[in-house]
N, C-alpha and C positions, 0 to 999 in steps of 0.2 A: 665441837665437831664429833659426830657419831662414828662408830666403826664402819657403818655403811658408807658414809661420806669419805672416810679414809680409803676404803676399798675402791670406791668410784674414782677418786683422784689418781690412784695408782694405775688404773686402767689395765692394760695388757700385762703389767708387771705384778698385779695384785696376788695372783696365786703363787708365783715364784717367791715373792718377798714375804707373804704372810703365812705360807704353809711350809716353808723350808725348815728342815730339821738338820742341825749342824752335826755332821758325822766326823769332823776333824777334832777340834778341841771341845770336850764336853763342857756344858754350862756348869756342871757340878764341880769343875776344877777352878772356877772363877769366884772371886769375891764380888758379888753383884750389888748394884745400888739397892739400898733399902732404907727405911726410916731410922735404922740403928747404925748406919754406916760409920758415922763419926765415932760412935762408941766402940764398935767392934773392930774397926781398922785403925783409925787414928788414935783411939783411946789407949792402945797398947804400944804406940810409937813413942818417939822421943819428943814429939811436939809438946810445947809447954801449955799451961792452962789458958793463957790469953789466946794462943793460936787455936786451941780447941774451941774457944768461944767465937772466934772469927769464923772458923769453919761451920760452927753451928748457925751463925747468922746467915751465911751463904745458903745453907741447906734449908733454912726455915723462913725464907722470904718469898713472896710472890705466889703465883698459882700452884707451883710445884712444891710448896713448903711441906716438909714432912714426908716426902716420897723417896728421897735419896737421889733425885734427878735435878739437873740444873738447866736453866734457860738464861743465857747471858747476852746482853746487847753490847757488842764491841764497836766503838767508833774511833779508830785511830787513822782512818783513811785520809784525813785532812793532811797528815804528814806523809803517810806511806804512798798515797796515790795522787796527791795534790788536792787542796781544798776545793779548787774550782771544779775539777773533774768529778770529785766525789759529791759535792753539795749542789751543783748546778741543777740536777733534777728536782731538788727540793731545798731552796735556799734558806729556809727557816733554821736548818741545822748548822749554819754558820754560827748561830747562837747556841752555846753549849747547854743552856738551861733546857732547851727543847729536846736535846739528847736524853737528859735525865727524865724529863716528862714522858718521853716515849717508852723508856724502860719501865717506869712506874705504871703507865697506862696499859702497857703490854703485859703486865703481870710477871716481869722478869725477876729472877733471883738477885741479879746484880747488874751494874753497868760498868763497862770498862772503857776508859778513854784516857786522854793525855793529862799531863801535869797542868798545863795552861787551862784546859777546859774545866777540870775539877776545882782548880784554885778559885775560880769565880763563883762557884755554886756550892762548895763543900759545906759552908756554915748553914746553908738552908736545907741541904739534903742528906748529909752524912748519917743522920739518925733516922732517915726514912727509907733508905735503900742502901745496901752494901755498895761501896765505891771500890773499884779496882783501878789502880793507877798503872798505866803502861809505862815502864821505866825506859825502854829503849825503842828506837825507830830507825828505819832506813829513809833518809830524806832524798828527794828526787830533784833538788835544785842544782846540785853540782853538775857542771858540764865537762865532759860527757857524764851521763848518769853512772853512778856506782851503786853497788849493792852491799851495804855493810850496816849492821845494827850497832848504833852508838848510844850511849847513855845520855838522856836528856835531863836528868835530875837525880836526886838522892833518895835512898830508902827512908831516911829520917824525914825528909820533906813530905813523902807520902804518908808517913805515920802522923805527922803534925796535922795533915789535912783530915785525919780521921778515917783513912782508908782501911777497909777490912782485909784487902789483899793487894798484892802487887803482881803485875804480869810482865813478862819479857819474852823476846824472840831470840832464838839462836838459829843461824843458818848453818846447820850441820852439813859437812861436806865442802864448805867454802874455804878459801885460803885464810879467812879471818876467824874461822870457827874456834880455834884454840883460844884466842883472846876472849871471844864472846863467852865460851864455857867458863873460863876463870872469872870473868866479870859477873856473870849471872850467878854462879855458885856462891860467890862472896855476897852478892845482893840478897840471895835467898836465905843465906845464913843469918844475915842481919835482920831481914824481915821476920823470920821465925823468932829471933831473940826478942823482937819488939811486939810479937803477938799477932802478926799478919800471916794470912795464908798465901800460897805461892802458886801461880799458874804460868806454865811455859808453852809458848807458841813453838812447837817442835818442827820447824820447817827445814827442808833441805834445799840447798841451792848450789848448783854447779852446772855449767853449760854441758859438761860431759855426760850428765844424766839424761840428756836428750840424744837418743841414738836410733838411727835407721827409721826415723819418723815416729818413734814412740817416746813419750815423756815419762821417764821413770822417777820424776819427782813425786809422782802419785802411785808408786809401786808399793805393795804391802810389805815387801822385805826391807826396802830402804827406809820407809816411814816407820816401820816397826822398830828398826834398830835406833832410829832417832828418838822414838818414844822411850826406849830402854835407857838411852843415855840421859834423857831428860829426867826420868824418875831417879836416876843415880845421883843427880845433883839436887835431889830432894824437892822436886816439883810435887805439890799436892795434887794438882790437876794438870792433865796434858791436853793441849789443843792441837789437833792434827787435821789435815785434809783427809777427806774420805778417799780410800784407795780405789784406783780405777784399773790397775793391772798388777802384775807381779813379775818377778824375775829380773829385777834391777841388777843384783849381784851377778847373775849369770850372764846378762847381756854385756856388762862392763868387763867381764873376764874373757870374753871372746877375743880370739886373736893372740892368745898367749899372755894377756895381762894378768897380774897377780893382785887384783883389787879385792880387799876384804876377805872374808871367810864365809863359806856356806856349807850347808848340809842338804842333800837332795830331799830329805824328809821335811824341810821347811815348805816345800812345794807339793809334796805328796800326802803327808800325814797331818801337817799342821795348818794347811790351807788348801782351798780348791779355787776354782775360778768364780765361784758364786760371790756376789758382793758382800753378803753377810759373813761368809767365811773369811774373806779378805779383811774385813773390819775386825773380826774376832782375833785375827793374828795381831792386829794393832793392840787390842785389849790385853792379849796374852803378854805382850812385851811391856805393858804397864804393870809389871810385877803381878800378873794374874788379876789385874783390876784393882789392886790396892791403891794405885793412883787412878782417879777417874779419867776416862777418855771422853772428851767433848770434841765432836767434829765440827768443822767450820761450815757455814752455810753457803759460802761462795758468792760470786758476783751476781748482780741482778740481771735477769734475762727478760724482764718484762712480764708478759702474761703467763709464762710458764713458772714463775717464781713459787707460787703456792704448791704446785705439784712437786717441784724440785725440793722444796723445803720439807714437805711431808715425807717424800721418798727417803731423803737423807736421815730424817728422824727415825723412820721405821727401821732402816738398816742399822743405825747406831744402837737403837734400843734392843733390837732382836740379837745383835752381836754381843750385848753385855755392856755397852757404853753407858755413859752417865748423862748425856744430853747434847745440846747444840749451842753453838755460839754464832749467832747470825746477825749481821749488821746491814750490809748494803741492800739486801732484799727487803728490809724493813724501813730504813731511813730514806731510801730513794723513792719514796711514795708518800702521799699525804699521811699525817700522823694517825688518823683513825684507821686507815687501811694498813699501815705498818703495824699498829697494835693488834689488829685482827690476824695478821700473818704470824706474829709472834705467838699469839694464843693458839693458833692452829698447830704450830709445832708442839706447844705444851700439851695439847689435847692428845697427841700420840702417846706421850709418856703417862698421861692420866688414864688412857684407855686400857682396861684390863685384858681385852681380847687381843691386844698386840703383845704377845708374850716373848720370852727369851727363847731363841731357837735352840 
């Protein structure tokens, strides 16, 4: 996809997104994705040599190999959203081999999915594309539905499968978050000791975060703090939803509540209302980008998926992020079309005219 095609897809947003100069946090303050990222950032960390090899494998596979950017196909929706609801638009993905085939055909750096899915295909594909085992999930069969991330297997099992990395979710802000933080911190410690990279789905969840018709689950300040907590338990890569608003701490403190801590400069000097500035605040909270920020692609909306995916990629890249992790927009369509959408996302990161703001 050419720069002209990217510009056309962005439509009325093109000038705002492609010409924006960030006057909040300077790009010079950040550790930006680059071909040398593993050497310059992780090479001076406490990650052992096998973990550096695993990180190298992630960054040197697929169409984005050698750029410092990541394009990952995540398919854990069979558990998180029910298999029927997730795969009914394209039932071939009930077979996990097709998930891996889509990631390879789409030129992805890696594929992230469940223990069960990878256990059936690991021997065939572990040496062809990095496998990321998602350790925990929220299952939706319990009645009434509950929202809690529970472990579905062991780090050792992921290692035996030949996984390059493990992934996990924490619902920061939920009543169960203390237990999840401890579980995932221990899991990431073991993963690093075995030489695997770590990716954290840094989601927040609490009904109180929806207030006065605004959903602060996607506020820059709350998601930014979730990112900061995620890097603190040694996630190498942070997965986060793209911010859509700001002021979660302020809204939840209205009426005399003493929730959290804030400084007005979070909203005036470190962020603005522009989507790239909001995303940059997320990058800032990833230790100035030492842990890469990959934003999620979101649900499939049908015909608008390509525009939405390219828009998210432009915002993430220009903010200083490390890539996209997009699933439903790709696998809820025929394989060839899904691969083309993944490659369109990658084209944004390969396009030199899409610069850091």
